[in-house]
Structure formats: structure tokens, C-alpha cells
Steps between C-alpha positions, in 0.01 A plus 500: 500500500325167428231532234344154577189672649467759233130446479443658841736802445374856435522530115682820507769387741513165277552698187782700659676190638469311171632782291801555736579136507489472114710819467757411776517121520321301234504691165160377395157384631562133393820468710322660805203261480714202459725591793203545744322208334176707445260492199592780278147532358347524831741766597423699185131454561510638850692813399281544181185491731659777685548704192868430408608359168818300450718653225743227390705748297543718811524192727270670754139542608345852455 
């Protein structure tokens, strides 16, 4: 799944996809955002607005 249009995605689905991709493919948020060429802070802000916080030590949004 391409995350280039993450701004338009449902935040719950987005959080699930991001966490899965970090866990299964990229290892961390930085690698994921570099691969998809998206702004890491914008992604964090969108998910924070929906009530999810990024936990770097857990490498996931909760």
C-alpha cells in the first residue's frame, strides 16, 4: 500500500498500516517515511490529532 496520500486516509486504518509496515518491513518510522518520501512530522501530526502517540522505544503508534 502506497502511503503517498496518507493525509486523506482514515486515521485508524493509517495507524494500523503504519504500525504493520514498521514492524514487518521498515524497522522504524524514519525508514518508512524516507521510503515513501513523506514528511515524518506531518504523519505524526495527523495521527496525534486522531489521538495516537508515536512511541519511539516501541516503534509504533498507540
